[in-house]
N, C-alpha and C positions, 0 to 999 in steps of 0.2 A: 205472682208479680212478674211483670215483663222485664226481661234483662236487655238492656241496650248494648250493642257492640261497642267495644272500647274505641275511642277516637284514635285515628292513625297518629303515629308519632310525628312531631313537628321539628325534629332535630335537623332533618335535611334542609328544610326551608331556612332555619336559623343559620345553618352553616353557609348558605348561599349569600347571605347579606354581606359578610365581610369581603367575599370574593367580588360581588358586584361593586362594592365601594372601592375596592382596589382597582378594578378595571376602569371605573369612572375616573378615578384620580389619574390613572395612567393616560387615559384619553385626553384629559385636560392638560396634562403635562406635555403630551406630544403636540397638541394643538398650539400650546403656548410657545413651544420650541420652534414650530414651523412659522409662527407669526412674528418671531423676533427679528427676522431678516427677510428681505425680498431681493430677487435677482434682477439686475439691469443688464440685459443682453444687448450688445452694441455691434453694429457693423462699422468697422473702422477702415479708412484708407488714408495713408499718409504719403507725403512726397518731400524728399530732402534734396537740397542742392546747395550745400554749404560752399562748394568751390566752383569756380567758373573761369576757365582760362581766357575767355574772351572778354571778361569783365574788367573794369578799371582796377588799378592797383590798390584803390581804397577799400575794395571788398575783402571779406575775410579769407584767410589763406587755408583754412581747414575746418574740420568739425570742432566746435567749441567744447571745451571741457568745463564742467561745473567746478566752482560757482561762476555764474554770470549775472549781469544786471540788465534790466530792461525798463521801458516805460510803455504804458498803454497808449494807443492812438485810436481815434474814433472817426467814423464816417459822420458827415454833417447830420444825418438823421438820428444818430446815436447820442449826439451831444446836447440836444435841446428838445423841448417839448415832452410829451408823455413817455417817450422812449428813454429819456435820460435816467430816470429812477431805476428802471429795469436793467439798464446797462450798468449802473453802479453795482447792483446786486450780482450781475453776471461776472463782472470783473473781480469782485471780491471772491467769488468762488474760483475763478481762474487763477487768482493770486495764490490761493491755497494749493491748487493742483500744480502750478509751476514751482512752488516752493519744494514740493516733493521730488522734483528733478534737479534741484539746486539752483533755480533761477529766482531772483528776488528783485523788487523794484529798486531803482537807483534813487539815492537821496536827492540827487539833482537830476531831474528827468532829462534835461537837455544834454547831459553828459553821458546818458546811457548808450551802450553800443548797439542795442537791439530795440526794436519796437514790436509790440504784440497787439494784434487786432483780434478781438473775439466777438462772435455773433452767435445767435441762437434763434430758432424758429419752431413753431408748433402748428400743426394742422389737426384740427379737431373734427373727427368724423362722428356722425350720429350713432354708428355701430361698427363692429369689426367687419372687415371685408368679406369674411366667410358667413356672416349672419345674413340670411335671406329674408328681406322684408316682405316678400310676396309668398312665402311658403305658408300654406294653411295648416300644416301640421309640423310638429317638432319631431325630427328624426324618423318620421315614417311610422310612429307607433300609435297614431290616431289621437294624439293629444291636441286639442284645439289651440291655435296660435294665440287666441285672445287672452289666455290666462290659465293658470293652474292653482288649485287650492288643496290643502291637506286637512282632512276632517279630524275631529278629536279622536276617532278610532284609528287614525293612521292611513285612511284611504285617500288616494289621489283622484281628484275630480277636476273636470273642466268647468269653467264658469264664464259666461259672457260678460259678467259684471266686473271681472278682474282684468285690468288692462295689463298687457305685457309691457314691461319697461325696457326700452333699449338702453344698453350701457354704452356710453361714449368710448371711442377708441382714438388714441392719439398717435400721431407720427411726429417725432421730434428730431432735430439735428443741431449739433453745435459745430462751430468751425473756429479753428485757430490758425492765424497767419503770422509768421515771424519774418521781419524784414531787418536787413542790415541798415542801421540808422543813417550812416554816412552816405550810402549809395542808394538807399530806398529799394534795394533789390530783395525780392522774396527769396528766402533761403529755406523756409519750412512751411508746409501747409498740411493740415490734418482735419479730417471730418469724422464725426461719430454720429450714427443714426440709430435711433431706438424706437420701437413701436410697442404699444401696450395700452392697458387700461388704467395704469397708475395716474393719479392726479399729480399736478405740478407741485414739486416740493424741492427745497434746496438739495436734499440728499440725492435726488434723482439727477439733477443737473450737474452736481459735483461728480457723480459717478461717470456721467458721460464725458466730462472734461478729463477725468483721470484716464478714461478709455482712449480719448483722442491723443493723449500724451504717452500712451504705452509704447515702449521701445524707443522713446525720444533719447538722443537726437538722430539715431540711425535706424529707422523703421524698416521692416521687410517690404518687399514689393507686393502689390495686390491688395485685395480686400480680405480682411481677417475678422474673426469674431472675438470680441473681448467681453467676457462676462465678469461683472463686479457685484458682490453682495453688499447690500446697504442695510444698516440697522434701522428698524422702524422708529 
């Protein structure tokens, strides 16, 4: 009678399953944590001129301390037509950002001491500036530009049937201009610029407005970077 060798013990394999499950759970947890916020990095430049000795006596005498009241003012292009609805949304976000620095809309707009003009713009590019549309290979590793595929066995192959999808890249800017209502003199100006692949969303624009008002009302000179994390 032929004797078959005993089967190797399976304990090691069984012991690995809980470890694999734990590692998988940890990976999911880390990915979830990373996906809970995204960073909006802004290049900000602000200018303040609260006092002016050559200005009329009706101008402000110094840096205003919170709380202050204001009213929004608009350019003709912002007050009518397709741009009006977008301007309403932008001013609502600006109202929230200004409230964080102690400025609130006046109950009687004509009695407000300050006016605030806010604007925003977006330039949509088909791809990021560093993406080369004429490069036949990715990174010099011999991968064809027209597409990559991953087989069931995990191998990476090139396929002419797979089109490479360019990801849009956006350049955005918000601007805040504060004027002394009685004299119409500009006393504060700030701009925040952000570039990236994020789609347009209220949280993104709100973060840019927060960045534009960083260090308000006495900002430092020069361009500075202001990073703000936004919940998804």
